[in-house]
Backbone as a printed PyTorch tensor [residue, N CA C, xyz], in Angstrom:
tensor([[[ 32.5650, -41.7720,  11.6760],
         [ 31.9900, -42.2730,  10.4480],
         [ 30.5890, -41.6840,  10.2550]],

        [[ 29.8720, -41.5370,  11.3450],
         [ 28.5190, -40.9920,  11.2950],
         [ 28.5360, -39.5580,  10.7530]],

        [[ 29.4130, -38.7150,  11.2930],
         [ 29.5000, -37.3280,  10.8410],
         [ 30.0540, -37.2250,   9.4320]],

        [[ 31.0610, -38.0360,   9.1450],
         [ 31.6810, -38.0290,   7.8250],
         [ 30.6550, -38.4020,   6.7510]],

        [[ 29.8570, -39.4130,   7.0170],
         [ 28.8640, -39.8480,   6.0260],
         [ 27.7450, -38.8200,   5.8730]],

        [[ 27.4030, -38.1310,   6.9490],
         [ 26.3790, -37.0770,   6.8660],
         [ 26.8940, -35.9150,   6.0210]],

        [[ 28.1180, -35.4710,   6.3160],
         [ 28.7160, -34.3800,   5.5370],
         [ 28.8510, -34.7680,   4.0640]],

        [[ 29.1790, -36.0320,   3.8250],
         [ 29.2900, -36.5290,   2.4610],
         [ 27.9220, -36.4630,   1.7630]],

        [[ 26.8780, -36.8540,   2.4510],
         [ 25.5260, -36.8170,   1.8780],
         [ 25.1410, -35.3860,   1.5100]],

        [[ 25.5130, -34.4350,   2.3370],
         [ 25.2380, -33.0200,   2.0350],
         [ 25.9570, -32.6240,   0.7440]],

        [[ 27.2090, -33.0360,   0.6050],
         [ 27.9620, -32.7420,  -0.6230],
         [ 27.3150, -33.3960,  -1.8400]],

        [[ 26.8390, -34.6040,  -1.6750],
         [ 26.1890, -35.3140,  -2.7730],
         [ 24.8950, -34.6050,  -3.1800]],

        [[ 24.1270, -34.1600,  -2.2060],
         [ 22.8890, -33.4280,  -2.5090],
         [ 23.2190, -32.1420,  -3.2670]],

        [[ 24.2570, -31.4530,  -2.8460],
         [ 24.6680, -30.2350,  -3.5590],
         [ 25.1480, -30.5480,  -4.9740]],

        [[ 25.8560, -31.6600,  -5.1470],
         [ 26.2760, -32.0810,  -6.4780],
         [ 25.0550, -32.3950,  -7.3360]],

        [[ 24.0970, -33.0780,  -6.7560],
         [ 22.8470, -33.3940,  -7.4490],
         [ 22.1750, -32.1200,  -7.9490]],

        [[ 22.0600, -31.1270,  -7.0800],
         [ 21.4220, -29.8580,  -7.4600],
         [ 22.2140, -29.1630,  -8.5740]],

        [[ 23.5320, -29.2040,  -8.4760],
         [ 24.3960, -28.6150,  -9.5000],
         [ 24.1880, -29.3050, -10.8510]],

        [[ 24.1730, -30.6280, -10.8560],
         [ 23.9940, -31.3790, -12.1000],
         [ 22.6490, -31.0840, -12.7440]],

        [[ 21.6220, -30.9750, -11.9340],
         [ 20.2750, -30.7010, -12.4510],
         [ 20.1760, -29.2820, -13.0000]],

        [[ 20.7400, -28.3370, -12.2670],
         [ 20.6060, -26.9250, -12.6450],
         [ 21.5160, -26.5520, -13.8180]],

        [[ 22.7780, -26.9250, -13.7460],
         [ 23.7550, -26.4570, -14.7270],
         [ 23.9240, -27.3700, -15.9370]],

        [[ 23.5940, -28.6240, -15.7900],
         [ 23.7850, -29.5630, -16.9030],
         [ 22.4910, -30.2320, -17.3500]],

        [[ 21.4270, -29.9670, -16.6240],
         [ 20.1540, -30.6310, -16.9140],
         [ 20.3340, -32.1500, -17.0380]],

        [[ 21.1060, -32.6760, -16.1210],
         [ 21.4010, -34.1080, -16.1000],
         [ 20.4460, -34.7510, -15.1090]],

        [[ 19.6610, -35.7200, -15.5760],
         [ 18.6230, -36.3050, -14.7340],
         [ 18.9280, -37.7260, -14.2790]],

        [[ 19.5250, -38.5370, -15.1290],
         [ 19.6790, -39.9590, -14.8300],
         [ 20.8140, -40.2590, -13.8550]],

        [[ 22.0120, -39.8390, -14.1860],
         [ 23.1540, -40.1230, -13.3050],
         [ 23.0040, -39.3680, -11.9910]],

        [[ 22.4490, -38.1630, -12.0550],
         [ 22.2730, -37.3970, -10.8170],
         [ 21.3720, -38.1400,  -9.8360]],

        [[ 20.3500, -38.8180, -10.3530],
         [ 19.4750, -39.6270,  -9.4860],
         [ 20.2420, -40.7920,  -8.8710]],

        [[ 21.0830, -41.4370,  -9.6710],
         [ 21.8530, -42.5880,  -9.1880],
         [ 22.8350, -42.1840,  -8.0930]],

        [[ 23.5380, -41.0850,  -8.3240],
         [ 24.5330, -40.6610,  -7.3320],
         [ 23.8500, -40.1400,  -6.0700]],

        [[ 22.6920, -39.5090,  -6.2300],
         [ 21.9370, -39.0590,  -5.0600],
         [ 21.5330, -40.2560,  -4.2000]],

        [[ 21.0290, -41.3040,  -4.8540],
         [ 20.5750, -42.4910,  -4.1290],
         [ 21.7360, -43.1830,  -3.4150]],

        [[ 22.8040, -43.4600,  -4.1690],
         [ 23.9170, -44.2090,  -3.5600],
         [ 24.6840, -43.3650,  -2.5420]],

        [[ 24.8700, -42.0870,  -2.8390],
         [ 25.6530, -41.2270,  -1.9420],
         [ 24.9760, -40.9130,  -0.6220]],

        [[ 23.6540, -40.8480,  -0.6300],
         [ 22.9400, -40.5850,   0.6240],
         [ 22.6250, -41.8660,   1.3830]],

        [[ 22.6260, -42.9920,   0.6900],
         [ 22.3450, -44.2750,   1.3500],
         [ 23.4430, -44.6650,   2.3350]],

        [[ 24.6600, -44.2280,   2.0790],
         [ 25.7930, -44.6120,   2.9370],
         [ 25.5320, -44.2130,   4.3820]],

        [[ 25.2240, -42.9460,   4.5820],
         [ 24.9600, -42.4520,   5.9370],
         [ 23.7250, -43.0790,   6.5580]],

        [[ 22.6990, -43.2940,   5.7400],
         [ 21.4770, -43.9200,   6.2520],
         [ 21.7660, -45.3270,   6.7570]],

        [[ 22.6020, -46.0560,   6.0400],
         [ 22.9470, -47.4230,   6.4610],
         [ 23.8130, -47.4200,   7.7190]],

        [[ 24.6930, -46.4540,   7.8240],
         [ 25.5100, -46.3290,   9.0400],
         [ 24.5960, -46.0420,  10.2310]],

        [[ 23.6090, -45.1820,  10.0290],
         [ 22.6510, -44.8890,  11.0990],
         [ 21.8330, -46.1290,  11.4490]],

        [[ 21.4160, -46.8800,  10.4410],
         [ 20.6780, -48.1280,  10.6990],
         [ 21.5250, -49.0870,  11.5150]],

        [[ 22.8030, -49.1630,  11.1970],
         [ 23.7080, -50.0950,  11.8840],
         [ 23.8320, -49.7710,  13.3670]],

        [[ 23.6460, -48.5140,  13.7330],
         [ 23.7230, -48.1320,  15.1490],
         [ 22.7600, -48.9290,  16.0110]],

        [[ 21.6220, -49.2780,  15.4510],
         [ 20.6100, -50.0050,  16.2020],
         [ 20.3780, -51.4010,  15.6250]],

        [[ 21.4440, -51.9780,  15.1330],
         [ 21.3600, -53.3300,  14.5680],
         [ 20.9180, -54.3190,  15.6400]],

        [[ 20.2900, -55.3730,  15.1990],
         [ 19.7780, -56.3830,  16.1130],
         [ 20.8560, -57.3430,  16.6110]],

        [[ 21.9590, -57.4100,  15.8700],
         [ 23.0550, -58.3110,  16.2370],
         [ 24.3230, -57.8180,  15.5510]],

        [[ 25.4460, -58.4400,  15.8850],
         [ 26.7010, -58.1010,  15.2020],
         [ 26.6240, -58.4310,  13.7190]],

        [[ 25.9630, -59.5400,  13.4180],
         [ 25.8150, -59.9180,  12.0090],
         [ 24.9670, -58.8890,  11.2600]],

        [[ 23.9130, -58.4210,  11.8830],
         [ 23.0600, -57.3980,  11.2740],
         [ 23.8470, -56.0960,  11.1090]],

        [[ 24.6230, -55.7410,  12.1310],
         [ 25.4800, -54.5610,  12.0750],
         [ 26.4300, -54.6630,  10.8840]],

        [[ 27.0960, -55.7910,  10.7710],
         [ 28.0560, -55.9960,   9.6890],
         [ 27.3450, -55.9630,   8.3350]],

        [[ 26.1780, -56.5630,   8.2670],
         [ 25.4300, -56.5870,   7.0130],
         [ 25.0870, -55.1690,   6.5480]],

        [[ 24.6150, -54.3340,   7.4520],
         [ 24.2590, -52.9590,   7.0920],
         [ 25.4920, -52.1690,   6.6550]],

        [[ 26.6050, -52.3450,   7.3680],
         [ 27.8340, -51.6540,   6.9680],
         [ 28.3420, -52.1740,   5.6290]],

        [[ 28.1790, -53.4570,   5.3990],
         [ 28.6130, -54.0210,   4.1190],
         [ 27.7990, -53.4600,   2.9610]],

        [[ 26.5140, -53.2760,   3.1590],
         [ 25.6900, -52.6480,   2.1250],
         [ 26.1360, -51.1930,   1.9300]],

        [[ 26.4560, -50.5040,   3.0220],
         [ 26.9900, -49.1440,   2.9260],
         [ 28.2800, -49.1050,   2.1240]],

        [[ 29.1060, -50.1100,   2.3180],
         [ 30.3520, -50.2340,   1.5580],
         [ 30.0560, -50.3840,   0.0670]],

        [[ 29.0890, -51.1960,  -0.2660],
         [ 28.7020, -51.3790,  -1.6640],
         [ 28.1510, -50.0760,  -2.2600]],

        [[ 27.3770, -49.3450,  -1.4800],
         [ 26.8330, -48.0630,  -1.9490],
         [ 27.9550, -47.0490,  -2.1750]],

        [[ 28.9350, -47.0280,  -1.2950],
         [ 30.0720, -46.1180,  -1.4590],
         [ 30.8580, -46.4590,  -2.7200]],

        [[ 31.0270, -47.7360,  -2.9780],
         [ 31.7170, -48.1640,  -4.1890],
         [ 30.9300, -47.7620,  -5.4370]],

        [[ 29.6230, -47.9310,  -5.3820],
         [ 28.7740, -47.5120,  -6.5100],
         [ 28.8680, -46.0010,  -6.7170]],

        [[ 28.8410, -45.2560,  -5.6270],
         [ 28.9470, -43.8030,  -5.7040],
         [ 30.2630, -43.3980,  -6.3710]],

        [[ 31.3270, -44.0910,  -6.0290],
         [ 32.6250, -43.8330,  -6.6460],
         [ 32.5530, -44.0370,  -8.1570]],

        [[ 31.8580, -45.0620,  -8.5830],
         [ 31.6790, -45.3240, -10.0140],
         [ 30.9810, -44.1500, -10.7040]],

        [[ 29.8810, -43.6770, -10.1110],
         [ 29.1390, -42.5690, -10.7180],
         [ 29.9980, -41.3090, -10.7750]],

        [[ 30.7930, -41.0790,  -9.7520],
         [ 31.6920, -39.9150,  -9.7680],
         [ 32.7110, -40.0350, -10.8930]],

        [[ 33.2870, -41.2190, -11.0530],
         [ 34.2460, -41.4320, -12.1400],
         [ 33.5900, -41.2000, -13.4940]],

        [[ 32.3580, -41.6720, -13.6400],
         [ 31.6280, -41.4930, -14.8910],
         [ 31.3190, -40.0120, -15.1480]],

        [[ 30.9030, -39.3020, -14.1280],
         [ 30.6350, -37.8650, -14.2760],
         [ 31.8840, -37.1040, -14.6880]],

        [[ 33.0140, -37.4770, -14.1140],
         [ 34.2760, -36.8370, -14.4770],
         [ 34.6970, -37.1980, -15.9050]],

        [[ 34.5950, -38.4560, -16.2570],
         [ 35.0060, -38.9240, -17.5830],
         [ 34.1590, -38.3110, -18.7010]],

        [[ 32.9390, -37.9070, -18.3710],
         [ 32.0400, -37.3320, -19.3750],
         [ 31.9000, -35.8130, -19.2370]],

        [[ 32.8150, -35.2160, -18.4810],
         [ 32.9120, -33.7490, -18.3400],
         [ 31.7140, -33.0710, -17.6770]],

        [[ 30.9850, -33.7990, -16.8610],
         [ 29.9360, -33.1600, -16.0720],
         [ 30.5220, -32.4590, -14.8460]],

        [[ 31.6360, -32.9830, -14.3420],
         [ 32.3560, -32.3230, -13.2470],
         [ 33.8220, -32.2120, -13.6540]],

        [[ 34.4720, -31.1710, -13.1260],
         [ 35.8840, -30.9660, -13.4670],
         [ 36.7880, -31.7330, -12.5030]],

        [[ 38.0650, -31.7120, -12.7830],
         [ 39.0400, -32.4720, -11.9950],
         [ 39.0430, -32.0430, -10.5290]],

        [[ 38.9740, -30.7560, -10.2740],
         [ 38.9870, -30.2600,  -8.8910],
         [ 37.7780, -30.7930,  -8.1150]],

        [[ 36.6100, -30.7400,  -8.7310],
         [ 35.3970, -31.2540,  -8.0810],
         [ 35.5210, -32.7580,  -7.8460]],

        [[ 35.9670, -33.4600,  -8.8770],
         [ 36.1050, -34.9110,  -8.7720],
         [ 37.0810, -35.2900,  -7.6670]],

        [[ 38.2750, -34.7070,  -7.6860],
         [ 39.3000, -35.0570,  -6.6970],
         [ 38.8130, -34.8080,  -5.2780]],

        [[ 38.1250, -33.7040,  -5.0800],
         [ 37.6560, -33.3450,  -3.7410],
         [ 36.6320, -34.3450,  -3.2030]],

        [[ 35.6190, -34.6230,  -3.9830],
         [ 34.5640, -35.5170,  -3.4860],
         [ 34.9930, -36.9790,  -3.5300]],

        [[ 35.8260, -37.3360,  -4.4960],
         [ 36.3150, -38.7150,  -4.5650],
         [ 37.2000, -39.0290,  -3.3580]],

        [[ 37.9420, -38.0370,  -2.8900],
         [ 38.7600, -38.2110,  -1.6810],
         [ 37.8720, -38.6170,  -0.4980]],

        [[ 36.7550, -37.9430,  -0.3580],
         [ 35.8170, -38.2830,   0.7190],
         [ 35.2270, -39.6810,   0.5260]],

        [[ 34.9440, -40.0300,  -0.7130],
         [ 34.4040, -41.3620,  -1.0010],
         [ 35.4000, -42.4350,  -0.5870]],

        [[ 36.6530, -42.2370,  -0.9350],
         [ 37.6990, -43.2050,  -0.5870],
         [ 37.8610, -43.3160,   0.9270]],

        [[ 37.7910, -42.1890,   1.6330],
         [ 37.8720, -42.2250,   3.1000],
         [ 36.7280, -43.0460,   3.6780]],

        [[ 35.5210, -42.8510,   3.1590],
         [ 34.3750, -43.6320,   3.6430],
         [ 34.5490, -45.1090,   3.3230]],

        [[ 35.0340, -45.4080,   2.1330],
         [ 35.2960, -46.8100,   1.7710],
         [ 36.2800, -47.4480,   2.7470]],

        [[ 37.3380, -46.7380,   3.0850],
         [ 38.3410, -47.2660,   4.0200],
         [ 37.7550, -47.4580,   5.4140]],

        [[ 36.9740, -46.4890,   5.8700],
         [ 36.3730, -46.5850,   7.1980],
         [ 35.3910, -47.7570,   7.2720]],

        [[ 34.5640, -47.8910,   6.2580],
         [ 33.5860, -48.9810,   6.2300],
         [ 34.2770, -50.3330,   6.1180]],

        [[ 35.3060, -50.4180,   5.2910],
         [ 36.0570, -51.6710,   5.1460],
         [ 36.6620, -52.0830,   6.4850]],

        [[ 37.2600, -51.1350,   7.1840],
         [ 37.8610, -51.4340,   8.4880],
         [ 36.8030, -51.8930,   9.4900]],

        [[ 35.6590, -51.2480,   9.5030],
         [ 34.5830, -51.6290,  10.4290],
         [ 34.0400, -53.0220,  10.1230]],

        [[ 33.8560, -53.3170,   8.8450],
         [ 33.3690, -54.6450,   8.4560],
         [ 34.3800, -55.7090,   8.8540]],

        [[ 35.6690, -55.4690,   8.5930],
         [ 36.7080, -56.4470,   8.9500],
         [ 36.7620, -56.6640,  10.4550]],

        [[ 36.7020, -55.5960,  11.2220],
         [ 36.7380, -55.7050,  12.6820],
         [ 35.5410, -56.4980,  13.1870]],

        [[ 34.3790, -56.2040,  12.6420],
         [ 33.1700, -56.9090,  13.0710],
         [ 33.2250, -58.3800,  12.6840]],

        [[ 33.7200, -58.6890,  11.4940],
         [ 33.8680, -60.0890,  11.0720],
         [ 34.7600, -60.8370,  12.0460]],

        [[ 35.8480, -60.1930,  12.4470],
         [ 36.7890, -60.8120,  13.3840],
         [ 36.1120, -61.0740,  14.7360]],

        [[ 35.3280, -60.1240,  15.2040],
         [ 34.6190, -60.2870,  16.4860],
         [ 33.5890, -61.4100,  16.3970]],

        [[ 32.9290, -61.5260,  15.2600],
         [ 31.9380, -62.5950,  15.0820],
         [ 32.6480, -63.9430,  15.0590]],

        [[ 33.7790, -63.9990,  14.4000],
         [ 34.5360, -65.2490,  14.3020],
         [ 35.0460, -65.7040,  15.6710]],

        [[ 35.4540, -64.7550,  16.5020],
         [ 35.9870, -65.0780,  17.8310],
         [ 34.8610, -65.5440,  18.7710]],

        [[ 33.6680, -64.9720,  18.6040],
         [ 32.5550, -65.3100,  19.4890],
         [ 32.1370, -66.7430,  19.4220]]])
């Protein structure tokens, strides 16, 4: 998850640069940059969480950021800022991160409940 989220952040930064350079898009590009890079940062924060609850909380925020990022990608595609090939490729990665984060949050919730 750590490597996947880092690679995803690199893709998001490249998308941000593309949107700024080729479309002169400033607002949505800022939003997707923030949400798309926050995912990996939150996963890294969770590595040194103070407790299981803190770990779960950080991953849950990462999950929310991934969901927000998915929204911005859908909006960029719907408004023709990115084409179908670009959308499908990066959205696939977003969905993988959403699934990984969801599984981690569920597992951690179960461990907290058992404790």
